[in-house]
Structures are given as structure tokens and as C-alpha cells.
N, C-alpha and C positions, 0 to 999 in steps of 0.2 A: 261436651261431656268429659270431665276429668275424673278418672277412677284408676284403681289398681287393685286387683282381686287376688294377687298372689305375690307376697313378699315376706321377708324374714327379719326377725329382731334377734337380740342377744339371748332371748329365751330359747333359741335353737342355734343356727349357724349364721345369723346375721351379725353385722358389726355396729349397728345402731340400737340403742334402747328403745323401747316402746314410746317413751315420752319424746325422744328425739325424732322418731318417725312421725309421731302426731304433730309436732311442731313443724316439721318439714311439710306435712300434708297441708296444714293450715296456711303456711306461707305460700305454697303453690296453688292454693284455692281448690283442692280436690273436693269433689262432690260425694265420693264414696270410696271406702278402703276396706279391705278384708285381710286381716293378719293371718298368714298361713305358715306358722312355725312348724317344724318337723315334729310330729307326734305330740305336740303340746297344744291343747285347745285354748283358744283366745278368751278364756273367761276373764271378765273384768275389763277387757280392752274396749268393749262397747260403752261402758259407763264413762271411761276416761275420754273416749272420742266424742261422746255426747256433750261433755263439758266444754268442748271446743267446737261444738256445732258441726261436727263431722259424722256422717252416717256410716254405719258399719253393721256387721252381724257376727255371730260366733262362727268360727272357722278353724281348720287345721289341715296340714298336709301330712297324709298318712303313708306309712311304709306298708305296702301290700304285696301279696304274692299270688300269682296265678299258677295253680299247681298243674293244671292241664297242659299248659304251654311252658312250664318251668321258667317262668319270667318274674323277676322282681320289678316293681315300678312304684312310683309315687302317685297318689291321687289327692286331689284337693276336695275337701268336704265343707259345705256350708249349710247352716240350719238357723232357724230363729233361736232354738235352744238345743245345744248339743248335750245329750244325756250323760250322766256321770259314769255310766258303765262303759261308755266309749272311752272316756279318759282313763279309766281303770285298766282297760285292755292295752292302751297305748303306753302306760307305765311299764308294762311288761316288755314292750318293744324297746323302750329307752334303757331298761336295765340290761337287756341282752346286748344292745349296741354298745353300752359302756364297757362291758367286759370284752367285747370284740376288739375295741380300740387298743386295749392293753396287750392283747394277744397279737395284733398286727404290728404293734411297735416292736415286740420281741422278734417277729418274723423279719422285719426290716433289718434289725441288728444282725440276724443270722445271715443276711445277704450282704453284709459288709458296710451298711450305712452307719453313719455316726448319728445317733438319736438317743438322747437322754430323756427318759420318760418323765421324770420330775421337771426338767427344764421345759418340756413340751407343754405340760399342763400349766406351769407358771406363765409361760408366754401368753397363752390365751386367756388365763385368769386376769392378767393385767389389762386385757382388752375387753373385759366385761363378760367373758364367756365362762359358763360353768362346765364342770368336767363331763356331766351327763348329756351336754349338748354337742359335744365334739364327734366329728365324723372322719371318714377316711380322707376326704379331701383336705381336711385340716392337717392331716399327716403329710400329705403332698406339699401343702404350703410351708410347713415347718421344715421339711427336708430340703427344699429349695433355698432356704435362707443360708444354708451351709455351702461354701464353695467346694469343699471336699465331696460333698454328696452330689453336687452338680457334675463334678468330674467323674464320679462313680457311675452316675446314670449315663454319662456320655460313653463310657467304656461299655456299659451293658448294652447300648444301642449301637455298637460297632463304630464309635467315633462320631456319631451324629447327636447333636444336642436337641432336646425336646423341651416343650413347655411343661409347666406343672399340671396344666389341664390335660395334656396328652398322657403324661405319666399316670395321672389318676385313672383316666379312661381305659388305658391298656393294661395297667398293673394292678389296680385296686378296685376297679368297678366290674361287676359281673358282666360277662360278654367280651371283656378285653382279651387281646391275644395272650397276655402273660398272667391273666387272673388265676387260672387253675393251679399254676406253679407258684405264684407269689403271694396271693391273697389268702387271708384266713376267712373261712366260712363257718357260720353257725346255722345249721338247718332249722327251718320252721320257726324262726322268731318273728317273722312278719305276719301281719293280719291276713287271713285267707279272704279271697274275693267273696266267698259265699256268706261269711259273716258281715261283710259290709253291705251286702244286699239287705240284710235284716235291719242294719243300723239306718240305712237310707229310708226304709219303710217306716221304722219306728219314729224317726225325727222328722219325716216328711222333708228330707233335705235334698241337696244337690250334690252329686258326686261327679267330679270333672276329671278327665284325663288332661293333665297339663303338658305343655310344650311337646305334643306328639311327634313333631318333626325331629326331636332329639331322643325321646323315649324309644321311638320305633325306627331310628335311623338305620341301624344295622339290619333290621327286618326288611325295611322297604315299604313303600306305599301299598303295593298289592297284598303283602302280608298283613299290614295294618287293617286294610279293608276286610280281609278274610277273618281276622280274629275279633274285630270290633263287636260283632253280634254276640260273641261269647261274654265279653265285658259288660255288655248291656243286660243280657238275659241272667247270667250267673252272678255278676258282681253288682248290679244295681246302677251301673253307670248311666247317667242321664244328661251329661254335658261334656263338651270339649272346649279346651282353652285355645284361644289364638294368642300366642305369646308375642311379646315385643319383637322378637327375632324371627318369627315364623316366616318362611319363604312363601313367595307367591304361589308356587305349585302346591305347597301343603295348605295354604289357605283355601284354595279351590277344593281340595280333597276334604277339608273340614266342613266347608259350607254345604258340599254335597252330602256328607254324612248327617249333617244337621237336619237337612230337609228330608232325607230318606228315613231316619229314625226319630224325628221330632225331638231333637235334643236342644237343650239350652247351650248358650255360648257363655263362656267366662273369658275375661281379659286380664292378663297379668304380665308383670315385668320379670318375676322371679328375682327381684332385687335382693342382694345380699350386701354388696359393697361395690363401689364404682370401678374397682380395678380388675374385674373379671370380664374378659373378652373372649367369649367362646361360642358365639352364636346361640346362646341359651339365655344368658342373664342380661337384662337391660337396666337402664336408669329408673329410679322410683317414679311411678305414674305414667312412664312413657308407653303410650299406645302404638301399636304397629302402624308405621307410617303408610302402609299399603291399604289400610282400612278406611272406608268412607265414614265420616263422623255420624252420618245418619244411621248407618248400619249399627254402629256401636250403641247409639242411643236406643234404637228400636229393640235390639236383642237384650240390652241391659234392663230395659223396662219390664220384660217378661220375667227376668230373674228377680227384680226388686219386688214385683208383685207376689211372688211365691215365698221369698225368704225374709225380706226386710220388715221389721216390726214398724 
């Protein structure tokens, strides 16, 4: 069984177009794919995939917020038909994120970084990215292209050089050690969990927690197990993803949760581009090597029965 239920195109923060991804899927002989761009529903992608005899469904990766635990996270959503009102809500998220990027660029310059906003947008535009698809990790990518910025980061770190992934997670991502000091925050722009519960019911969809080994890394397994019932009851979560890079320990935790709460399993690489090596992003269609092929086929058949037209 060859499939990928979590990857990105230039419609959000991937570096391949939808047509390039479809062509790659055809060359690799994939049985099923689900495009999960950030806050952009894959309308039209199913028809394009069908022309190449590739099965898919409508899907999106959403920016969600758990108010009770003050945690931002991404969730992947799949349905036979994603209603337009969901897309309308996500448009508000994209608008807020676009404004956030401009403010974060200004904050970076206040901290002594060389970062020209016009050059930043032009750099990604040449690579097929639209302004509204850019995010804080893209800022980290652009900063690290400048040698002076690398030297500045090294000074901020007390003479220690760090990767762009580490810089993003500690300075720009919520929960990072330097986040409160360095990052710009816009309150309440993400979709609350309670609203997603309504959407799941309305579309009879599947709402999955992707790469929990990363999303809950700083919380730990015990805390994940503690809060998972809240995500299920209040947010309508009914699935968990086993990512390409999920560790053996986390796979066991996920499988236990699947049985306990009767959850679906989803499988994804979180593919953006091949040069990200951070224990979260894998190669397009790459299934976790720790998983038996029989398990993937068995669990995917349950998903297919519910979602795929």
C-alpha cells in the first residue's frame, strides 16, 4: 500500500506545485494521496488526481487553538466534501497570518537582523509561493541565507551555532524558550477546537492529530494521554497520525490510544521539501519503516470506507 495523507504544495508552504506532486505520485505508483495545505482546502485537487487515476479526497491542515490548555496546534481534516463555510473561516486565519509575518519581520530587524521585507517576499515568489502562504519558518529560512544573520544568531546563542529548525522552534514557535521575548503574537486568530467539533459533525469528516511525537514533544507522553480525551470530546478529534518519523515509543502510545478511544489512523510524511531533516518531515509517500504493511492496509481501509467517494 503506497499512500501519503499529509503533505504540502505551493498553495501553502510546500516547494512543489500540485501538478508536480501529482506527477511524482504517478511516477511512484501511489494508491492514495491527500493534499493538506495549511488552511487551504484542496478543492479541485481531487478532479486533477482523478485524471491521473490517483485516488484522493478533500482535505486541509488547519490552525487550531485549545483555549483550555492554551495550546496552538495543527490538525488535519478529511471529508468527502469540505463545506464552503469551513473555507471561509480559514480565510480569516490566512489574513491574520499574513499580517503577522510583516510584524515579525519588523521585530527581527529590531533585534539587529538584516532582513529586507521586499526581498523576503520576492525570494519566495520566485519559488512559486504566494505572500499569503508564508509563515514564520520561512522567515527562519531567509534569515539563514545571510552570513551576517548567522553570525548574529551565534552571538545571541553565546557563541554556539544552531540550525534554522532550532532557531524557529526556540525563537518563533509558541513554547520556545525565546518565544515570549522575540516572537510577535496575535491572539485568537486560530480556529477554536469547539468550532471544529461542529465541522466534523457537519461534514462527517475525520479530524486527525498529526505528528503527535512533535506536537506534544515538550508536554511529554503522559500529558498527551491526559489531554487527549479533551481533544476528542471538545474538538471532535477522531484520528491520530503515525508520521514517517514517529518513534517506536510514540507508535506504541498512538496504537494504544487508537484502541482505547476507537480512533482512525492516518499516515503522512508532512512533506514540504527534501532538505528538512528535523524528525518531523519525511520524503513524499514514505511510510514509517517501523509499521507493518498489513497494519497500514487494514487501518487505511477503515478510513477509505468512511471518506473516499
